[in-house]
C-alpha positions as CSV (number, residue, x, y, z in Angstrom):
1,M,79.4,162.9,81.5
2,S,80.6,165.5,84.0
3,R,77.3,167.1,85.1
4,V,74.2,165.0,85.8
5,R,70.8,165.4,87.3
6,A,69.6,163.6,90.4
7,A,66.7,161.9,88.7
8,F,66.0,158.8,86.6
9,A,63.5,158.8,83.7
10,L,62.0,155.3,83.7
11,A,60.0,154.3,80.6
12,T,56.9,152.4,81.8
13,L,55.3,150.4,79.0
14,C,51.7,149.5,78.9
15,G,49.0,149.1,76.2
16,C,49.3,152.8,75.5
17,S,52.3,155.0,74.7
18,P,55.2,154.9,77.2
19,E,55.0,157.5,80.0
20,P,58.1,158.6,81.8
21,L,58.3,158.0,85.5
22,V,60.8,160.3,87.2
23,L,62.5,158.8,90.2
24,Q,64.1,161.5,92.4
25,V,67.2,160.6,94.4
26,P,66.4,161.4,98.0
27,F,69.2,163.9,99.0
28,E,68.9,165.3,102.5
29,A,70.6,168.2,104.3
30,G,74.3,167.5,104.7
31,D,74.5,165.2,101.7
32,E,77.2,166.3,99.3
33,A,77.3,163.3,96.9
34,A,75.7,160.0,96.1
35,V,76.6,156.7,94.3
36,I,73.6,155.0,92.8
37,A,73.3,151.4,91.5
38,V,70.5,150.4,89.1
39,E,69.7,146.7,88.6
40,G,67.1,144.8,86.8
41,S,65.5,144.4,83.3
42,G,68.9,143.9,81.8
43,V,70.4,147.0,83.4
44,H,73.4,146.8,85.7
45,E,74.9,150.2,86.1
46,V,76.5,152.5,88.8
47,Y,76.6,156.3,88.7
48,A,78.2,159.0,90.9
49,L,77.0,162.6,91.2
50,D,77.4,165.6,93.4
51,A,74.4,167.0,95.2
52,A,75.3,170.4,93.8
53,D,74.6,169.0,90.3
54,R,71.2,167.6,91.0
55,D,69.4,170.1,88.8
56,A,72.0,170.1,85.9
57,Q,71.1,168.8,82.4
58,P,71.0,166.2,80.9
59,I,69.1,163.7,83.0
60,L,71.2,160.9,84.5
61,R,69.8,158.0,82.6
62,S,66.8,156.9,80.5
63,I,66.1,153.2,81.1
64,E,64.2,151.7,78.2
65,G,62.0,148.6,78.3
66,W,61.1,148.5,81.9
67,R,57.5,147.2,82.4
68,S,55.3,147.5,85.3
69,G,55.5,144.3,87.3
70,R,59.2,143.7,86.4
71,A,61.4,144.5,89.4
72,L,63.9,147.3,89.1
73,E,66.1,148.0,92.1
74,V,67.9,151.2,92.9
75,T,70.3,151.6,95.7
76,A,71.8,155.0,96.7
77,L,74.8,155.6,98.9
78,F,75.1,159.1,100.4
79,Y,78.2,161.0,101.4
80,S,78.9,164.1,103.4
81,R,81.8,165.0,101.1
82,P,81.8,165.9,97.4
83,L,83.1,163.5,94.8
84,A,86.4,165.3,94.3
85,R,87.4,164.8,97.9
86,L,86.2,161.2,97.8
87,E,88.4,160.7,94.6
88,I,85.4,159.3,92.8
89,P,84.8,160.5,89.2
90,P,81.3,161.8,88.3
91,G,79.1,159.9,85.8
92,L,79.0,156.3,84.9
93,L,81.4,154.1,87.0
94,V,83.0,151.0,85.6
95,S,84.8,148.7,88.0
96,D,88.5,148.6,87.6
97,R,89.7,145.0,87.6
98,N,93.1,146.2,88.7
99,G,91.8,148.7,91.2
100,R,92.3,148.2,95.0
101,R,90.0,150.9,96.3
102,A,86.5,150.0,97.3
103,L,83.8,152.6,97.6
104,P,84.2,154.6,100.9
105,A,81.9,154.0,103.8
106,A,78.6,156.0,103.2
107,T,76.9,158.1,105.9
108,R,73.6,156.3,104.9
109,A,72.1,154.0,102.3
110,R,68.6,153.9,100.8
111,R,67.0,151.3,98.5
112,V,63.8,151.2,96.4
113,A,62.3,148.3,94.5
114,L,60.2,149.4,91.5
115,E,57.5,147.0,90.5
116,D,54.5,149.4,90.4
117,P,54.9,153.0,89.3
118,E,52.2,154.0,91.8
119,E,54.2,152.7,94.7
120,I,57.6,154.3,95.3
121,A,58.9,154.0,98.8
122,W,62.6,154.4,99.7
123,S,63.8,152.3,102.7
124,E,67.0,151.9,104.6
125,A,69.5,149.5,102.9
126,T,71.1,147.2,105.5
127,T,73.3,145.4,102.9
128,L,74.9,146.4,99.7
129,P,74.2,144.7,96.3
130,P,77.3,143.0,94.8
131,L,77.3,145.7,92.1
132,L,78.3,148.2,94.8
133,A,80.1,145.9,97.3
134,D,82.4,144.5,94.6
135,L,83.1,147.8,92.8
136,R,86.8,148.8,92.6
137,L,88.1,152.2,91.8
138,S,91.3,153.1,90.0
139,D,94.3,154.3,92.0
140,A,94.1,158.0,91.6
141,S,97.9,158.3,91.4
142,A,97.9,156.2,88.3
143,V,95.3,158.2,86.5
144,C,95.9,160.6,83.6
145,A,99.7,160.6,83.4
146,T,101.5,163.4,81.7
147,V,102.7,162.0,78.3
148,T,106.2,162.3,76.9
149,R,106.2,161.5,73.1
150,T,109.2,160.4,71.0
151,D,108.8,160.2,67.3
152,R,110.7,157.8,65.0
153,D,111.5,158.5,61.4
154,L,110.9,155.1,59.8
155,G,112.9,156.2,56.7
156,V,110.6,154.8,54.1
157,G,108.2,156.4,51.8
158,D,105.5,154.5,49.9
159,A,104.8,151.9,52.6
160,V,101.8,150.7,54.6
161,P,102.2,149.3,58.2
162,V,100.7,145.8,58.6
163,G,101.6,145.3,62.3
164,V,103.7,146.4,65.3
165,I,105.2,143.7,67.6
166,H,106.8,143.9,71.0
167,D,110.2,142.2,70.6
168,G,110.4,141.0,74.2
169,A,113.4,143.1,75.1
170,G,111.8,146.5,75.6
171,G,111.8,147.4,71.9
172,F,109.6,146.7,69.0
173,V,109.5,145.9,65.3
174,V,107.3,147.6,62.7
175,V,106.3,145.5,59.8
176,L,105.8,147.4,56.6
177,A,104.7,146.4,53.1
178,S,106.7,148.8,50.9
179,G,107.6,149.4,47.2
180,P,106.1,148.1,44.0
181,E,107.6,144.7,44.8
182,R,105.6,144.5,48.0
183,R,108.6,143.7,50.0
184,V,108.5,143.6,53.8
185,R,110.6,146.0,55.8
186,V,111.2,145.3,59.4
187,V,112.2,148.4,61.5
188,D,113.7,147.7,65.0
189,R,113.5,149.7,68.2
190,F,113.6,153.4,69.0
191,G,117.1,154.8,69.3
192,T,118.5,152.6,66.4
193,R,118.3,152.9,62.7
194,T,118.1,149.2,61.9
195,S,116.0,148.5,58.9
196,T,115.9,145.0,57.3
197,V,114.3,144.3,54.0
198,V,112.9,140.8,53.7
199,E,112.3,139.5,50.1
200,L,109.0,137.7,49.9
201,P,108.0,135.0,47.5
202,A,107.2,136.3,44.1
203,G,103.9,138.3,44.0
204,F,103.1,137.8,47.7
205,V,101.1,140.7,49.2
206,P,101.2,141.0,53.0
207,L,98.1,142.3,54.7
208,T,98.7,141.5,58.4
209,A,101.4,140.5,60.9
210,V,101.5,139.0,64.3
211,D,104.2,137.9,66.8
212,G,104.9,134.2,66.1
213,G,107.0,133.7,69.3
214,G,110.7,132.8,69.5
215,G,111.8,135.6,67.2
216,W,109.4,134.7,64.4
217,I,106.9,137.0,62.7
218,F,103.9,135.5,60.9
219,L,102.6,137.3,57.8
220,G,99.2,136.8,56.3
221,G,98.3,137.7,52.7
222,G,98.2,136.1,49.3
223,V,99.3,136.0,45.7
224,P,97.0,137.7,43.1
225,G,95.3,134.9,41.2
226,G,96.9,132.3,43.5
227,D,96.9,131.1,47.0
228,A,96.0,132.6,50.3
229,Q,99.0,132.2,52.6
230,V,100.5,132.6,56.0
231,L,104.3,132.9,56.0
232,A,106.8,132.7,58.9
233,L,109.7,135.2,58.9
234,G,112.7,134.2,61.0
235,P,116.0,132.5,60.3
236,S,114.4,131.2,57.2
237,M,111.3,131.7,55.2
238,E,108.6,129.1,55.7
239,V,105.0,128.7,54.5
240,L,102.8,127.9,57.5
241,A,99.6,127.5,55.6
242,A,98.3,127.9,52.0
243,A,95.0,127.4,50.2
244,P,93.6,128.2,46.8
245,A,91.8,131.6,46.9
246,A,89.0,132.5,44.5
247,S,89.7,136.2,45.2
248,E,91.7,138.5,47.4
249,D,88.7,138.4,49.8
250,A,89.9,135.0,50.9
251,W,93.3,136.3,52.0
252,P,94.0,136.5,55.8
253,R,93.3,140.0,57.1
254,A,93.9,139.3,60.8
255,L,96.0,136.8,62.7
256,V,96.3,135.8,66.3
257,R,98.0,133.2,68.5
258,V,95.8,131.6,71.1
259,A,97.3,130.3,74.3
260,G,100.7,130.9,72.7
261,R,100.5,128.0,70.2
262,D,97.4,127.8,67.9
263,V,97.3,130.3,65.1
264,Y,94.0,131.6,63.8
265,A,93.3,133.6,60.6
266,L,90.3,135.7,59.7
267,S,89.7,136.5,56.0
268,G,87.7,139.2,54.3
269,D,85.2,136.6,53.1
270,G,84.3,135.9,56.7
271,A,86.1,132.6,57.1
272,L,87.7,132.0,60.6
273,S,90.3,129.2,60.3
274,R,92.9,127.5,62.4
275,L,96.3,126.8,60.8
276,A,96.6,123.0,60.8
277,L,99.1,120.8,58.9
278,G,100.0,123.5,56.4
279,A,96.4,124.4,55.6
280,F,93.5,126.5,56.8
281,A,91.1,124.4,58.9
282,P,87.6,126.1,58.9
283,V,86.2,127.0,62.3
284,L,83.5,129.5,61.8
285,Q,81.8,131.4,58.9
286,L,81.2,135.0,59.7
287,A,79.6,137.9,57.7
288,P,82.1,139.1,55.0
289,G,83.4,142.6,54.8
290,A,86.4,144.9,54.7
291,R,87.4,144.8,58.4
292,G,87.4,142.2,61.1
293,A,89.7,141.8,64.1
294,L,91.1,139.0,66.4
295,A,92.4,138.9,70.0
296,A,93.1,136.1,72.5
297,D,92.7,135.7,76.2
298,G,94.4,132.4,77.2
299,D,92.5,129.8,75.2
300,V,89.6,132.1,74.5
301,L,89.4,133.6,71.0
302,W,87.7,136.9,70.3
303,A,86.6,137.7,66.7
304,I,85.0,140.7,65.2
305,A,83.2,139.8,62.0
306,P,84.6,141.4,58.8
307,D,81.3,143.3,58.4
308,A,82.2,145.1,61.6
309,R,78.8,144.5,63.2
310,E,79.2,141.5,65.5
311,V,81.7,140.1,68.0
312,F,82.0,136.4,69.0
313,R,83.7,134.6,71.8
314,V,85.1,131.3,70.6
315,V,86.1,128.5,72.9
316,D,87.2,125.1,71.5
317,G,85.7,126.1,68.2
318,V,82.3,126.9,69.6
319,P,81.2,130.5,69.0
320,T,79.0,132.6,71.2
321,L,77.6,135.9,69.9
322,I,78.1,138.6,72.5
323,P,75.6,141.4,72.4
324,T,76.6,145.1,72.9
325,E,74.8,148.2,74.0
326,L,75.5,149.7,70.6
327,D,74.1,146.8,68.5
328,P,71.3,148.9,67.0
329,N,74.0,151.3,65.7
330,F,76.0,148.5,64.2
331,Q,73.1,146.8,62.5
332,S,71.9,150.1,61.0
333,G,75.3,151.1,59.8
334,R,75.6,154.2,62.0
335,D,78.7,152.8,63.6
336,E,81.2,149.9,63.2
337,L,83.3,147.7,65.4
338,T,87.0,148.4,64.7
339,T,89.1,146.5,67.2
340,V,89.1,144.1,70.2
341,A,91.7,143.9,72.8
342,V,92.4,142.0,76.1
343,M,94.1,143.9,78.9
344,P,96.2,141.7,81.2
345,G,94.1,141.4,84.3
346,G,91.9,144.3,83.1
347,G,89.1,142.8,81.0
348,T,88.1,142.7,77.3
349,Y,87.4,145.9,75.4
350,L,86.0,146.9,72.0
351,G,86.5,150.1,70.0
352,T,84.3,151.6,67.4
353,E,84.6,153.8,64.3
354,L,82.8,156.7,66.1
355,G,85.1,156.6,69.1
356,A,83.3,154.6,71.7
357,V,85.1,152.2,74.1
358,M,83.2,149.2,75.4
359,V,84.1,146.7,78.2
360,L,82.8,143.2,78.7
361,E,80.5,143.2,81.8
362,G,79.1,139.7,82.5
363,S,77.8,138.6,79.1
364,V,77.3,142.0,77.5
365,F,79.7,144.6,76.2
366,R,78.7,147.9,77.8
367,V,79.8,151.4,77.0
368,A,82.8,152.4,79.2
369,A,83.6,155.7,77.5
370,L,82.0,157.8,74.8
371,P,84.1,159.9,72.4
372,T,85.3,163.3,73.7
373,L,86.6,164.7,70.5
374,A,85.0,165.4,67.1
375,A,85.7,162.8,64.4
376,S,87.1,160.4,67.0
377,T,87.9,156.8,66.0
378,V,89.3,153.8,67.8
379,R,91.7,151.8,65.7
380,A,93.9,150.1,68.3
381,L,94.1,149.6,72.1
382,A,97.1,148.8,74.3
383,P,97.9,148.8,78.0
384,F,99.3,152.2,79.1
385,A,99.9,154.0,82.4
386,G,97.5,151.9,84.5
387,G,94.8,152.1,81.9
388,M,95.2,151.9,78.1
389,A,96.1,153.9,75.1
390,V,93.3,154.5,72.6
391,A,94.8,155.1,69.2
392,G,93.0,156.5,66.2
393,R,92.6,159.5,64.0
394,A,94.8,162.6,64.9
395,V,95.2,161.7,68.6
396,V,96.0,159.0,71.1
397,E,93.9,159.2,74.2
398,Q,94.3,157.8,77.7
399,Y,91.5,155.7,79.1
400,H,91.1,154.5,82.7
401,P,88.4,152.2,84.0
402,G,85.9,153.9,86.1
403,R,87.1,157.4,85.1
404,G,86.9,157.5,81.3
405,F,89.1,159.5,78.9
406,C,91.7,161.9,80.3
407,D,91.4,165.6,79.4
408,D,94.7,166.0,77.3
409,P,95.1,163.6,74.4
410,A,98.5,163.2,72.7
411,L,98.3,164.9,69.4
412,L,99.5,163.1,66.3
413,G,98.7,165.7,63.6
414,I,96.2,166.6,61.0
415,N,95.5,163.8,58.5
416,T,97.4,161.4,60.7
417,E,95.9,158.0,61.8
418,A,97.3,155.4,64.1
419,T,96.4,151.9,63.0
420,Y,98.4,149.6,65.4
421,A,99.6,149.8,69.0
422,A,101.7,147.7,71.3
423,A,102.8,147.9,74.9
424,L,106.6,147.8,75.2
425,D,106.9,147.1,78.9
426,A,105.6,144.1,80.8
427,G,102.0,143.9,81.8
428,A,99.7,146.9,82.2
429,G,101.6,148.6,85.0
430,A,101.9,152.3,85.6
431,G,105.3,152.5,84.0
432,A,104.3,150.8,80.7
433,S,105.1,152.7,77.5
434,V,103.3,152.1,74.2
435,V,104.2,152.5,70.6
436,V,101.7,153.5,67.9
437,V,102.2,153.3,64.2
438,G,100.2,154.4,61.2
439,L,100.2,156.8,58.3
440,E,101.5,160.3,59.1
441,D,99.8,161.7,56.0
442,V,96.9,159.6,54.9
443,F,97.0,161.1,51.5
444,G,100.8,160.7,51.0
445,R,100.8,157.3,52.8
446,T,103.9,158.1,54.8
447,P,104.4,155.6,57.7
448,F,105.2,156.9,61.2
449,A,105.9,155.6,64.7
450,A,105.5,157.3,68.0
451,E,106.4,156.1,71.5
452,L,104.4,157.4,74.5
453,R,105.7,157.3,78.0
454,P,104.3,158.6,81.3
455,G,106.1,161.9,82.1
456,L,108.1,162.3,85.2
């Protein structure tokens, strides 16, 4: 949101229909900008706006569910310079966990505690709430890098990517299920033409791949009419786990390594399992469906249910359902969860089918960025240029905490969709590059790979 109005519409609920209460932000002569924190009734948000935009549409925020008698606190910091000179982006601000810039010193601060809609009195704020005091802004020099793109001809036709893995040496491997024999083709690194075909056990169909560590690649899938399996590709072919499968819905569709050792699998029938002693040890039963995703943060496991409506935090086998701001959209089928990713030192994020990016704030996933392009999707997330690459249909966008999406996405092409992404360089630093893979022509099912680097 680039233009906002200096007012809040607060829905007051009583025995009758809700009536809006408009709270004006008290700009004075000499004020050029303001940063506003809203806390209470389940709301914890920070906004920035220029005084020149105070009358622009739409309104800044409509806060639902506030009742008279329940405290809602608003703190406003005022500045004598506009946001551009302060290097603060307009609209919703999300704290950058890697950021080192605190909010600049304000010329004055005001606070109001709303408990009764008939009594609105701003007073001087002598201390800042943690929501403002702890807010960190992105380094402006690391924001919205110019992107250099290098494409890679994977040299295969009828193939479907099932994963892309950082090889630990500045390169990557793309794992493809190709041909009527459902073989796996491993394509190594940009700048080389290495392509290795790995013969799989008879009938095995790979659906997902993950880095197994030590040069191994783990493949999840199954044999029609037979077992669900996880295989290890390396110096030899090994079966890590196998179990009878009543249908293909029981085959692993997502794999992840937690804390670098335990391997977990999520199947289309909703079973979350840990690989133990060559078998699948059940951990949690989720709602079945066609999607689902896994990610790990140390010993914390994140799981999106295959029905794409709920996300769980799992610690020592104990799941906790984490709510999101978009839960009503997921439950009504108007949107779907597509991916979950953990950025090193930068938080936990979700992506959705309709292009939203959410970040974990406390115990709730809150919207960090709304889609900027028509028909946006989020299929994969990876650290990139101080923020992250958001890969999906037709484009790869750059996102930065506290600033949102950059203006110029990297175009992939019509009918092109990126499905996997991996950072090639260490950490989430400003110099990290990312590789995305997917289908270059979703009708012809031609696989592609593209590496994105910050331009010089």
